[in-house]
Backbone bond lengths (Angstrom), bond angles and torsions (degrees), N, CA, C in turn:
res aa  C-N    CA-C-N  psi(-1)  N-CA   C-N-CA  omega(-1)  CA-C   N-CA-C  phi
1 M - - - 1.441 - - 1.532 108.10 -
2 A 1.317 115.37 140.05 1.465 121.48 179.13 1.523 108.89 -120.59
3 R 1.301 114.72 161.57 1.460 120.57 176.73 1.518 107.52 -122.90
4 V 1.326 114.94 136.20 1.459 121.88 178.39 1.524 107.45 -126.33
5 V 1.331 116.32 136.79 1.458 121.94 -179.91 1.523 108.74 -110.75
6 V 1.329 115.20 132.25 1.459 121.67 174.98 1.527 107.02 -117.24
7 D 1.323 116.11 115.96 1.463 121.97 176.06 1.523 107.91 -100.91
8 V 1.332 116.30 128.14 1.460 122.51 -179.43 1.520 108.47 -117.35
9 M 1.327 116.24 128.47 1.461 122.11 179.60 1.519 109.32 -133.35
10 L 1.337 115.44 151.61 1.452 118.84 171.42 1.524 108.86 -63.12
11 K 1.317 116.39 145.50 1.460 119.70 174.94 1.532 108.28 -61.21
12 P 1.339 116.92 150.12 1.474 119.75 -175.57 1.528 113.83 -56.87
13 E 1.303 117.97 -30.86 1.465 120.05 -177.60 1.526 113.93 -82.91
14 I 1.337 117.23 -3.91 1.462 122.06 -179.50 1.524 109.57 -91.04
15 H 1.316 116.26 130.14 1.468 123.13 178.25 1.534 109.76 -60.50
16 D 1.326 117.88 134.74 1.463 123.48 -177.47 1.531 109.73 -120.26
17 P 1.348 118.53 83.83 1.463 120.17 -177.80 1.528 113.42 -63.45
18 Q 1.332 118.10 -33.73 1.471 119.21 177.90 1.520 110.58 -66.08
19 G 1.316 116.88 -42.03 1.461 120.20 177.16 1.510 111.92 -61.54
20 E 1.341 116.13 -40.50 1.460 119.69 178.56 1.530 111.55 -65.44
21 A 1.326 116.89 -38.86 1.468 120.38 178.08 1.527 110.72 -64.97
22 I 1.320 116.94 -40.02 1.463 120.59 178.50 1.522 110.20 -65.91
23 A 1.330 117.46 -43.68 1.466 120.97 178.96 1.522 110.51 -61.59
24 S 1.329 117.46 -41.51 1.460 121.37 178.68 1.527 110.94 -63.04
25 A 1.336 116.38 -42.66 1.463 120.58 178.47 1.528 110.73 -64.46
26 C 1.320 117.10 -37.37 1.469 120.28 177.26 1.517 110.86 -59.80
27 R 1.328 115.75 -44.87 1.472 119.31 179.97 1.525 111.00 -64.59
28 R 1.334 117.32 -40.48 1.471 120.43 178.14 1.522 111.43 -63.57
29 L 1.321 116.88 -30.12 1.467 121.33 -179.78 1.524 112.89 -85.85
30 G 1.325 116.58 5.00 1.453 119.63 176.45 1.515 115.10 95.99
31 F 1.307 118.26 9.04 1.459 121.37 178.15 1.529 108.91 -100.39
32 G 1.331 115.55 64.30 1.458 121.86 -175.49 1.510 114.39 -65.82
33 Q 1.335 117.69 -19.18 1.452 120.91 -179.36 1.526 112.55 -73.67
34 I 1.337 117.78 -12.78 1.468 121.09 177.67 1.521 108.13 -82.16
35 L 1.321 115.71 113.54 1.458 121.52 -175.28 1.525 112.94 -93.03
36 G 1.321 117.31 -27.62 1.452 119.93 -178.53 1.518 111.55 -161.32
37 V 1.313 115.92 155.51 1.467 122.69 178.54 1.521 108.00 -137.51
38 R 1.318 116.56 136.70 1.457 122.33 170.21 1.525 106.21 -117.25
39 Q 1.291 117.93 130.48 1.445 124.11 -175.43 1.522 109.17 -102.96
40 G 1.320 117.24 142.36 1.459 120.67 -178.28 1.514 112.52 -146.78
41 K 1.337 114.60 -166.24 1.465 121.61 179.72 1.525 108.81 -127.99
42 R 1.324 115.63 148.56 1.467 121.72 176.65 1.519 108.10 -128.01
43 F 1.327 115.71 129.89 1.456 121.96 177.11 1.519 107.99 -118.41
44 E 1.329 117.14 131.09 1.456 122.11 175.09 1.519 107.59 -111.39
45 L 1.320 116.10 117.71 1.458 121.96 -177.24 1.518 109.68 -108.21
46 E 1.324 116.94 130.67 1.457 121.22 173.85 1.522 107.35 -95.68
47 I 1.317 115.64 126.91 1.459 122.74 -173.50 1.524 108.98 -114.85
48 G 1.326 116.24 132.79 1.461 120.12 172.72 1.519 108.81 -73.57
49 G 1.310 118.25 125.94 1.457 121.33 -176.57 1.508 111.43 91.30
50 S 1.317 115.29 -159.93 1.466 119.62 -177.66 1.524 110.70 -97.56
51 A 1.316 115.09 159.99 1.468 121.23 179.70 1.523 108.43 -93.89
52 D 1.344 116.30 69.87 1.462 120.20 179.49 1.533 110.31 -79.00
53 D 1.310 116.56 -178.35 1.468 121.16 -175.74 1.526 112.28 -60.20
54 A 1.331 117.12 -38.76 1.465 120.20 -179.47 1.524 111.02 -66.15
55 V 1.327 116.91 -41.99 1.466 121.19 178.55 1.529 109.76 -65.55
56 M 1.315 117.11 -42.77 1.460 120.19 179.81 1.532 111.06 -63.56
57 A 1.325 117.20 -35.55 1.466 120.44 177.15 1.524 110.76 -65.60
58 R 1.325 116.95 -39.92 1.471 120.64 177.80 1.523 110.51 -66.79
59 I 1.327 117.49 -38.33 1.463 120.47 178.14 1.525 110.06 -65.73
60 A 1.317 117.57 -35.70 1.467 120.55 175.72 1.530 110.15 -62.22
61 E 1.328 117.23 -39.86 1.467 120.76 175.66 1.525 110.43 -61.96
62 L 1.329 116.40 -45.64 1.462 121.47 178.75 1.529 110.99 -59.89
63 A 1.323 116.38 -44.49 1.459 120.31 -179.79 1.525 110.90 -62.32
64 A 1.324 116.70 -42.73 1.466 120.60 -178.45 1.521 112.43 -69.35
65 E 1.327 117.18 -31.29 1.463 120.63 -176.09 1.523 113.92 -93.44
66 L 1.338 117.99 -28.83 1.454 120.24 -171.60 1.531 114.13 -125.36
67 L 1.311 117.72 -45.36 1.456 120.60 -170.74 1.522 113.74 -83.18
68 A 1.322 117.52 -27.26 1.462 121.19 -177.30 1.522 109.78 -130.03
69 N 1.321 114.87 154.36 1.459 121.38 171.48 1.527 106.10 -99.27
70 P 1.331 117.91 102.12 1.463 119.76 -172.55 1.532 114.66 -63.44
71 V 1.313 117.95 -12.90 1.467 120.33 177.32 1.529 110.22 -71.05
72 I 1.334 117.10 -39.38 1.464 120.18 -175.31 1.528 113.74 -120.81
73 E 1.330 117.80 -7.44 1.464 120.48 -176.49 1.518 110.22 -125.51
74 E 1.321 114.33 156.20 1.459 121.67 172.03 1.523 107.44 -125.24
75 F 1.314 116.82 157.80 1.464 119.81 -178.43 1.502 111.21 -135.59
76 E 1.322 113.68 157.15 1.460 122.13 177.23 1.517 107.52 -130.81
77 I 1.312 116.96 134.83 1.459 122.59 -179.77 1.514 108.30 -114.51
78 R 1.337 115.63 135.54 1.456 119.59 177.35 1.519 110.09 -149.37
79 A 1.306 114.70 152.19 1.465 121.36 175.35 1.525 106.44 -110.64
80 P 1.355 115.99 102.84 1.475 119.23 -175.77 1.524 112.76 -66.26
């Protein structure tokens, strides 16, 4: 069994109100050195077998169709 991680983040040019709210809360809590926050999603997938190139390509399809909105989000796939 293998594990694959898909990290989904808003594209840099997309406004991130949740990230801004978190950054503001950090400053209110005394963490003034935090200048910005971008908020995202992490998916951990357990795969039967190994995470070879063909499996990773299928996971990329899954990420593009289900896990991320490719219009406003980008994703990264990795096998830790």
